[in-house]
C-alpha positions as CSV (number, residue, x, y, z in Angstrom):
1,M,7.7,-0.8,8.7
2,T,7.3,-4.5,9.1
3,R,9.6,-4.5,12.1
4,F,7.9,-1.5,13.5
5,C,4.4,-3.1,13.4
6,F,5.7,-6.5,14.7
7,S,7.6,-5.0,17.6
8,L,5.0,-2.6,18.7
9,S,2.6,-5.6,19.0
10,T,4.3,-8.0,21.3
11,L,0.6,-8.6,21.7
12,A,1.0,-10.0,18.2
13,I,3.0,-12.9,19.7
14,V,0.9,-13.3,22.8
15,A,-2.5,-12.2,21.7
16,A,-3.3,-11.8,18.1
17,T,-0.6,-13.2,15.8
18,P,-0.1,-16.8,14.7
19,A,0.6,-19.1,17.7
20,F,1.2,-22.8,18.3
21,S,-1.3,-22.7,21.2
22,Q,-2.2,-25.5,23.6
23,T,-4.7,-25.4,26.4
24,L,-1.9,-25.7,29.0
25,A,0.0,-22.5,29.9
26,T,3.3,-24.3,30.0
27,D,2.9,-25.6,26.5
28,I,1.9,-22.1,25.2
29,W,5.0,-20.6,26.7
30,A,7.2,-23.1,25.0
31,E,5.4,-22.5,21.7
32,W,5.9,-18.7,22.0
33,Q,9.6,-19.3,22.3
34,A,9.7,-21.6,19.3
35,Q,7.6,-19.1,17.2
36,A,9.9,-16.2,18.2
37,E,13.0,-18.2,17.2
38,M,11.4,-18.9,13.8
39,S,10.7,-15.1,13.4
40,G,14.2,-14.1,14.3
41,Q,13.4,-12.9,17.8
42,T,14.5,-13.8,21.3
43,I,11.9,-13.7,24.1
44,S,12.5,-14.1,27.8
45,A,10.6,-13.8,31.1
46,T,10.6,-14.9,34.7
47,V,8.1,-17.8,34.8
48,T,6.1,-18.5,38.0
49,E,3.6,-21.4,38.2
50,T,0.2,-20.6,39.7
51,D,-2.9,-22.6,40.6
52,T,-4.4,-21.7,37.2
53,G,-1.5,-21.5,34.9
54,L,1.6,-19.3,34.6
55,T,2.6,-15.7,35.4
56,L,5.3,-14.2,33.2
57,T,7.1,-11.2,34.7
58,N,9.7,-9.0,33.0
59,F,8.6,-10.3,29.6
60,T,11.0,-9.0,26.9
61,T,11.4,-9.5,23.1
62,L,14.5,-8.7,21.1
63,M,14.9,-8.5,17.3
64,E,18.2,-7.2,15.9
65,D,20.4,-7.1,12.9
66,E,23.7,-5.3,12.1
67,D,22.5,-1.7,12.5
68,F,19.0,-2.0,13.9
69,S,17.3,-3.6,16.9
70,V,13.9,-3.5,18.6
71,R,13.4,-4.4,22.3
72,G,9.9,-4.8,23.7
73,A,9.1,-5.1,27.4
74,I,6.0,-5.6,29.5
75,D,5.9,-6.1,33.2
76,E,3.5,-9.0,33.5
77,I,1.5,-11.5,31.5
78,Q,-0.9,-14.0,33.0
79,L,-1.9,-17.2,31.3
80,I,-5.0,-18.5,32.9
81,E,-6.4,-22.0,32.2
82,N,-10.2,-21.9,32.3
83,P,-12.4,-24.9,33.5
84,D,-14.0,-25.1,30.0
85,G,-10.6,-25.9,28.4
86,T,-10.0,-22.4,27.0
87,L,-7.3,-20.1,28.1
88,S,-7.4,-16.4,29.0
89,M,-4.6,-13.8,28.9
90,T,-4.2,-10.6,30.9
91,F,-1.5,-8.0,30.4
92,S,0.0,-5.1,32.3
93,E,-1.4,-1.8,31.0
94,L,1.9,-0.5,29.7
95,Y,4.1,-2.0,26.9
96,S,7.3,-0.3,25.7
97,A,9.2,-0.8,22.4
98,T,12.7,0.7,22.0
99,F,14.1,1.2,18.6
100,T,17.9,1.4,18.4
101,F,19.6,2.3,15.2
102,D,23.1,3.2,13.9
103,V,23.5,6.8,13.0
104,G,27.1,6.4,11.6
105,D,30.1,8.8,11.8
106,G,31.3,7.0,15.0
107,D,28.5,8.4,17.1
108,P,26.7,6.2,19.6
109,P,23.4,4.6,18.4
110,G,20.2,6.5,18.6
111,N,17.2,5.3,20.6
112,I,13.5,6.0,20.3
113,E,11.0,4.6,22.8
114,I,7.3,4.1,21.9
115,L,4.7,3.3,24.7
116,M,1.5,1.3,24.2
117,E,-1.4,1.2,26.6
118,H,-4.7,-0.6,26.5
119,E,-8.2,-0.4,28.0
120,G,-10.5,-3.4,28.2
121,L,-8.2,-5.8,26.5
122,D,-9.7,-9.4,26.5
123,V,-7.9,-12.3,24.9
124,Q,-9.3,-15.9,24.7
125,V,-7.7,-19.0,23.1
126,S,-9.8,-22.0,22.1
127,G,-9.7,-25.1,19.9
128,D,-7.3,-28.0,19.6
129,P,-3.7,-28.2,18.5
130,G,-3.7,-27.9,14.7
131,N,-7.0,-26.0,14.8
132,R,-6.6,-23.1,17.2
133,T,-8.6,-19.9,17.4
134,Y,-7.6,-16.6,19.1
135,T,-10.2,-13.9,19.7
136,Y,-9.4,-10.6,21.2
137,S,-11.1,-7.3,21.8
138,A,-10.2,-3.9,23.3
139,D,-12.0,-0.7,24.1
140,R,-9.0,1.4,23.3
141,L,-5.4,1.0,22.2
142,M,-3.1,4.0,22.7
143,L,0.4,4.7,21.4
144,S,2.5,7.6,22.7
145,D,6.1,8.8,22.6
146,G,8.7,7.8,25.3
147,A,12.3,8.8,25.8
148,I,14.7,9.7,23.0
149,W,18.5,9.5,23.6
150,G,21.8,8.8,22.0
151,G,22.9,9.6,18.4
152,G,25.7,11.9,19.4
153,A,23.6,15.1,19.3
154,E,20.7,16.7,21.1
155,P,17.6,14.8,19.9
156,P,14.5,16.5,18.5
157,V,11.3,16.8,20.5
158,I,8.7,14.2,19.4
159,D,5.0,14.4,20.5
160,L,3.1,11.3,19.3
161,D,-0.4,10.2,20.1
162,L,-2.3,7.4,18.4
163,V,-5.7,6.0,19.6
164,M,-7.6,3.1,18.1
165,T,-11.1,2.3,19.5
166,D,-13.4,-0.7,19.6
167,L,-11.0,-3.3,18.3
168,A,-12.1,-6.9,17.7
169,S,-10.3,-9.7,15.9
170,T,-10.5,-13.5,15.3
171,Y,-7.3,-15.3,14.4
172,S,-7.3,-19.0,13.5
173,V,-4.3,-21.3,12.8
174,T,-4.5,-24.7,11.2
175,G,-1.8,-27.3,10.7
176,D,0.7,-29.0,13.1
177,T,4.1,-28.2,11.6
178,P,5.7,-24.9,10.6
179,E,5.8,-26.0,6.9
180,T,2.0,-26.7,6.8
181,M,0.6,-24.2,9.2
182,R,-1.7,-21.5,7.8
183,F,-3.5,-18.6,9.3
184,E,-6.7,-16.7,8.7
185,S,-7.8,-13.5,10.4
186,T,-10.6,-11.0,10.4
187,G,-10.5,-7.8,12.4
188,S,-12.2,-4.4,12.8
189,A,-11.8,-1.1,14.6
190,G,-14.2,1.7,15.3
191,G,-11.7,4.3,14.1
192,M,-8.2,5.7,14.5
193,Q,-6.7,9.1,15.3
194,M,-3.0,10.0,15.2
195,S,-1.1,13.2,15.7
196,L,2.6,13.7,15.4
197,E,4.6,16.8,16.1
198,L,8.4,17.2,15.5
199,S,10.4,20.2,16.9
200,P,14.1,20.6,16.6
201,P,16.5,20.9,19.6
202,A,16.8,24.3,21.2
203,G,18.6,26.8,19.0
204,E,17.5,25.2,15.7
205,S,14.7,26.2,13.4
206,G,12.0,24.2,11.8
207,Y,8.7,22.5,12.7
208,A,6.7,19.6,11.3
209,K,3.4,18.1,12.2
210,A,1.1,15.4,10.8
211,G,-2.3,14.0,11.6
212,I,-4.5,11.1,10.5
213,V,-8.1,10.4,11.2
214,M,-9.8,7.2,10.0
215,G,-13.4,6.0,10.2
216,A,-14.4,2.4,10.9
217,I,-11.9,-0.2,9.5
218,E,-12.4,-3.9,8.6
219,G,-9.8,-6.3,7.3
220,T,-9.0,-9.9,6.5
221,S,-5.7,-11.7,5.9
222,S,-4.5,-15.2,5.2
223,G,-1.4,-17.1,4.3
224,T,1.4,-19.4,5.7
225,L,3.1,-18.9,9.0
226,L,6.5,-19.2,7.4
227,S,5.6,-16.2,5.2
228,L,5.0,-14.1,8.3
229,A,8.3,-15.3,9.7
230,A,10.2,-14.3,6.6
231,M,8.5,-10.8,6.5
232,N,9.3,-10.2,10.2
233,Q,13.0,-11.2,9.7
234,G,13.3,-8.9,6.6
235,A,14.6,-11.9,4.7
236,G,16.2,-11.1,1.3
237,T,14.8,-14.3,-0.3
238,I,11.3,-15.6,-0.5
239,P,11.0,-19.1,1.1
240,E,9.3,-22.0,-0.6
241,G,5.6,-21.9,0.0
242,F,5.5,-18.1,0.6
243,E,1.9,-16.8,0.5
244,L,0.3,-13.7,2.0
245,N,-3.1,-12.2,1.1
246,G,-5.1,-9.4,2.6
247,S,-7.7,-6.8,2.2
248,T,-8.8,-3.7,4.2
249,S,-11.7,-1.4,3.8
250,Y,-12.4,1.9,5.7
251,E,-15.3,4.3,5.9
252,S,-13.2,7.5,5.6
253,F,-9.7,8.8,5.7
254,A,-8.2,12.2,6.3
255,M,-4.6,13.4,6.8
256,E,-2.6,16.6,7.0
257,F,1.1,17.4,7.0
258,Q,2.8,20.7,7.5
259,F,6.4,21.7,7.5
260,E,7.8,25.2,8.3
261,D,11.3,26.5,8.4
262,T,12.9,29.9,7.9
263,G,11.5,31.2,4.6
264,D,10.1,27.8,3.6
265,M,6.7,26.2,4.0
266,F,4.9,23.1,2.7
267,A,1.4,21.9,3.6
268,F,-0.6,19.0,2.4
269,E,-4.2,18.0,3.1
270,Y,-6.0,14.9,1.8
271,G,-9.3,13.3,2.6
272,N,-11.7,10.8,1.1
273,D,-15.1,9.2,1.7
274,G,-13.8,5.7,2.1
275,G,-11.7,3.1,0.2
276,S,-10.0,-0.2,0.1
277,I,-6.6,-1.8,-0.1
278,G,-6.0,-5.4,-1.2
279,F,-2.8,-7.4,-1.9
280,G,-1.7,-10.9,-2.8
281,F,1.8,-12.2,-2.9
282,N,3.2,-15.7,-3.5
283,E,6.0,-17.3,-5.4
284,A,4.1,-17.3,-8.7
285,E,2.5,-13.8,-8.8
286,V,1.9,-10.5,-7.0
287,S,-1.2,-8.4,-7.1
288,Y,-2.6,-5.3,-5.4
289,D,-5.7,-3.1,-5.7
290,I,-6.1,0.4,-4.2
291,A,-9.3,2.4,-4.5
292,G,-10.8,5.5,-3.0
293,R,-14.0,7.5,-3.2
294,G,-14.7,11.3,-3.0
295,M,-11.0,12.4,-2.7
296,Q,-9.9,16.0,-2.1
297,T,-6.4,17.2,-2.0
298,E,-4.9,20.6,-1.3
299,I,-1.2,21.5,-1.5
300,R,0.3,24.8,-0.3
301,V,3.9,25.8,-1.0
302,A,5.6,29.1,0.0
303,D,6.7,29.8,-3.6
304,L,3.2,29.4,-5.1
305,P,0.8,32.3,-4.7
306,I,-2.3,30.0,-4.8
307,P,-3.1,26.6,-3.3
308,V,-3.2,23.5,-5.6
309,Q,-6.6,22.0,-5.2
310,V,-7.8,18.7,-6.9
311,A,-10.9,16.6,-6.3
312,T,-12.0,13.3,-7.8
313,D,-15.1,11.2,-7.5
314,A,-13.2,7.9,-7.5
315,T,-9.7,6.5,-8.2
316,E,-8.4,3.0,-8.6
317,I,-5.2,1.3,-9.5
318,S,-4.9,-2.5,-9.6
319,L,-2.1,-4.7,-11.0
320,A,-1.4,-8.4,-11.2
321,I,1.8,-9.7,-12.7
322,P,3.5,-13.1,-12.7
323,L,6.8,-13.6,-10.9
324,A,8.0,-17.2,-11.8
325,A,9.6,-18.3,-15.0
326,G,7.7,-20.7,-17.2
327,E,7.6,-22.3,-20.6
328,E,4.1,-20.9,-21.3
329,P,2.9,-17.3,-21.3
330,Q,1.2,-16.2,-18.1
331,D,-1.6,-13.7,-17.5
332,M,-1.2,-10.2,-16.3
333,S,-3.6,-7.3,-15.8
334,L,-3.7,-3.5,-15.2
335,R,-6.4,-1.1,-14.4
336,I,-6.1,2.6,-13.8
337,A,-9.1,4.8,-13.2
338,V,-9.5,8.5,-12.3
339,E,-13.1,9.5,-12.4
340,N,-14.3,13.1,-12.7
341,L,-11.2,15.0,-11.7
342,V,-11.8,18.6,-10.9
343,A,-9.1,21.3,-10.5
344,G,-9.5,24.3,-8.2
345,D,-10.2,27.7,-9.6
346,G,-6.7,28.9,-8.8
347,I,-5.2,26.3,-11.1
348,W,-7.6,27.2,-13.9
349,A,-6.9,30.9,-13.5
350,M,-3.2,30.3,-14.1
351,M,-3.7,27.9,-17.0
352,D,-6.7,29.5,-18.7
353,P,-7.2,33.1,-17.5
354,T,-9.6,33.9,-20.4
355,N,-11.9,31.0,-19.4
356,S,-11.8,29.6,-22.9
357,I,-11.5,25.8,-22.0
358,P,-14.7,24.1,-20.8
359,R,-14.4,23.2,-17.1
360,D,-15.8,19.7,-17.5
361,P,-14.3,17.1,-15.1
362,A,-11.5,15.1,-16.5
363,S,-11.4,11.3,-16.5
364,L,-8.9,8.6,-17.3
365,V,-9.7,4.8,-17.5
366,L,-7.4,2.1,-18.8
367,D,-8.4,-1.5,-18.4
368,A,-5.9,-3.9,-19.9
369,T,-5.0,-7.6,-19.8
370,G,-2.2,-9.5,-21.4
371,Q,0.2,-12.3,-21.4
372,V,4.0,-12.4,-20.8
373,R,6.5,-15.2,-20.8
374,L,9.2,-14.9,-18.2
375,F,12.6,-16.5,-18.7
376,M,13.7,-16.0,-15.1
377,N,12.2,-15.6,-11.6
378,L,11.8,-11.9,-11.1
379,L,12.3,-12.3,-7.3
380,E,15.8,-13.8,-7.9
381,M,17.2,-11.7,-10.7
382,D,20.0,-9.2,-10.2
383,P,19.5,-6.1,-12.5
384,E,23.2,-5.4,-12.5
385,E,24.0,-8.8,-14.0
386,M,21.2,-8.8,-16.6
387,D,22.2,-8.5,-20.2
388,T,18.9,-9.7,-21.7
389,P,15.3,-8.9,-20.9
390,P,13.7,-11.1,-18.2
391,G,10.8,-11.9,-20.4
392,E,8.8,-11.0,-23.4
393,L,5.3,-9.6,-24.1
394,R,3.0,-12.0,-26.0
395,A,-0.4,-10.4,-25.9
396,L,-2.1,-7.1,-24.9
397,N,-5.8,-6.5,-24.9
398,I,-7.3,-3.2,-24.0
399,S,-11.0,-3.6,-23.1
400,E,-11.5,0.0,-22.1
401,L,-9.6,3.2,-22.8
402,R,-11.3,6.5,-21.9
403,L,-9.6,9.9,-21.6
404,G,-11.8,12.9,-21.2
405,A,-10.8,16.6,-20.6
406,G,-12.0,20.0,-21.7
407,G,-15.2,18.7,-23.2
408,A,-13.5,16.2,-25.4
409,E,-13.3,12.4,-25.0
410,L,-11.1,9.7,-26.5
411,T,-12.2,6.1,-26.2
412,G,-10.9,2.9,-27.7
413,T,-10.2,-0.8,-27.5
414,A,-7.3,-2.9,-28.8
415,E,-6.3,-6.5,-29.4
416,L,-2.6,-7.1,-30.1
417,T,-0.3,-10.1,-30.2
418,F,3.5,-10.3,-30.2
419,A,5.6,-13.1,-31.8
420,P,8.2,-14.8,-29.6
421,N,12.0,-14.2,-29.7
422,Q,11.8,-10.5,-30.8
423,L,14.4,-8.1,-29.4
424,M,11.9,-5.2,-30.0
425,P,8.3,-6.4,-29.7
426,I,6.3,-5.8,-32.9
427,P,2.5,-5.8,-32.4
428,V,0.1,-7.6,-34.7
429,G,-3.6,-6.7,-34.5
430,A,-5.7,-3.5,-34.4
431,A,-6.8,-0.7,-32.2
432,N,-10.1,1.1,-32.6
433,L,-10.3,4.7,-31.5
434,Q,-13.1,7.3,-31.3
435,L,-12.7,11.0,-30.5
436,S,-15.7,13.3,-29.7
437,G,-15.5,17.0,-29.1
438,G,-11.9,17.3,-30.4
439,N,-12.5,20.1,-32.8
440,A,-14.4,22.1,-30.2
441,L,-11.5,21.7,-27.8
442,L,-9.0,22.7,-30.5
443,D,-11.0,25.8,-31.2
444,A,-11.0,26.7,-27.4
445,L,-7.3,26.2,-27.1
446,M,-6.6,28.5,-30.0
447,A,-9.2,31.1,-28.8
448,G,-7.5,31.2,-25.4
449,G,-4.1,31.7,-26.9
450,L,-2.9,28.4,-25.4
451,L,-2.2,27.0,-28.9
452,P,-1.0,29.1,-31.9
453,A,-3.4,29.1,-34.7
454,E,-1.0,27.7,-37.3
455,Q,-0.2,24.7,-35.0
456,G,-3.9,24.2,-34.3
457,A,-4.6,24.1,-38.1
458,F,-1.8,21.6,-38.6
459,V,-3.1,19.3,-35.9
460,R,-6.6,19.5,-37.3
461,G,-5.4,18.7,-40.8
462,M,-3.3,15.7,-39.7
463,V,-6.2,14.3,-37.6
464,N,-8.6,14.6,-40.4
465,V,-6.2,12.7,-42.7
466,F,-5.9,9.7,-40.4
467,A,-9.4,9.6,-39.1
468,R,-12.9,9.5,-40.6
469,P,-16.1,11.4,-39.4
470,G,-18.3,9.6,-37.0
471,A,-22.1,9.3,-36.9
472,A,-22.5,12.2,-34.4
473,P,-21.4,15.8,-34.9
474,D,-17.7,16.6,-34.0
475,T,-16.7,12.9,-33.8
476,L,-13.9,11.1,-35.5
477,E,-13.1,7.4,-35.8
478,T,-10.0,5.5,-36.9
479,T,-8.7,1.9,-36.9
480,V,-4.9,1.6,-36.4
481,E,-3.8,-1.8,-37.8
482,F,-0.4,-3.4,-37.1
483,G,0.7,-5.9,-39.7
484,A,2.9,-9.0,-39.2
485,D,5.4,-7.4,-41.6
486,G,5.8,-4.3,-39.3
487,S,3.4,-2.1,-41.3
488,I,1.2,0.4,-39.5
489,T,-1.9,2.0,-41.0
490,A,-4.4,4.5,-39.6
491,N,-7.8,4.7,-41.4
492,G,-6.0,2.7,-44.2
493,I,-3.2,5.3,-44.6
494,P,0.3,4.0,-44.0
495,L,2.1,5.4,-41.0
496,Q,5.1,3.2,-41.3
């Protein structure tokens, strides 16, 4: 995917990605070549000097490894030096990217061509060396399918259309050497639409299509230029000083996918009312955060008589973990949240045909922090050569636990520590748990025949042994304590 995005945007070299830009067109051309080399690319063009700068014709880029290559081509790029010291860029309307890949079995390589066109593209460069700013905007950016050939067999038929509207971005680069250069960017788009259809060659069955529609999009990113170079080269190691951060928010998102073949069918539809994606990655830690609002999902499969329908008010998953070894414990965090999940009537009809279980929305929230000591760098370890754990857990704190379903809700908190040098971590501390509506849910499960009466009675008896009644009706509370000697008690009763 990194190569795909990089190669489709040769504009990312000449318009909107990090560049070692000068006000003189000849200097910019030299810097593009240096940047391409750093990123594992080769670029070439026929260069003609003009009264206002340079004209680059037959501009090509090439990135390749053992079994994959990408070749980009654009007929003409003009670098125009403006009287005010800035520089403008103009591009031919059509850019092509050809992906060539090994299909194996002695067959010739396969080739897929993607075409990109633009409307109203405007690119300006300003600032001084070591403090350069690129700004660009476009009314429309369009991707479509080109030729498909090779591979030793008749290729499938691909119909691709992607349109982004009202693009605007600012990209700044500071620093004067590759080791010190950093970038920051902000960008937006009015929306995006994509459709993709795949049909097999003549005489074969099957059909697939996909579509995506996004509302307004905004994003930011920052990091070191060497980090981008490493990502674009697909390097197997992380270079010193690696750092990338970014965040994207969008107003709405919808997608659909459908596959049909003889006697088989799968369809998937998903939509939400907006969300965000954030990430951070450096030598010391990695983090990401994905959230969405108002999500609805429907799945249809040929073997299922009813569609699977699920909706939620909000979902989130965020994670931050250390990567580098250290003498001292390092912080980590995890949050998982699914708020007000509702299943469709068809699912309930299969699970609970007698309508015994309350149809209350279900929720799950887990918010935890902790500390872990790493003995080795996670980015450098080889799982096949490991004979000991890469680290050990030292602390785990749960600030919020909430699980609700069928009218019952379990909540809790916990504070646990773990001594060093333990083959099997033994917690020390306590967890406080509260359950409301549990007996009513148990009665509903037994009334609906989903739980045999004798098993329900056994569960009720065990719960009442290890928990105490709460202040409100149908509530239970318990404190689970973990001793340094390995003992575990619940409501003062030994469990171990």
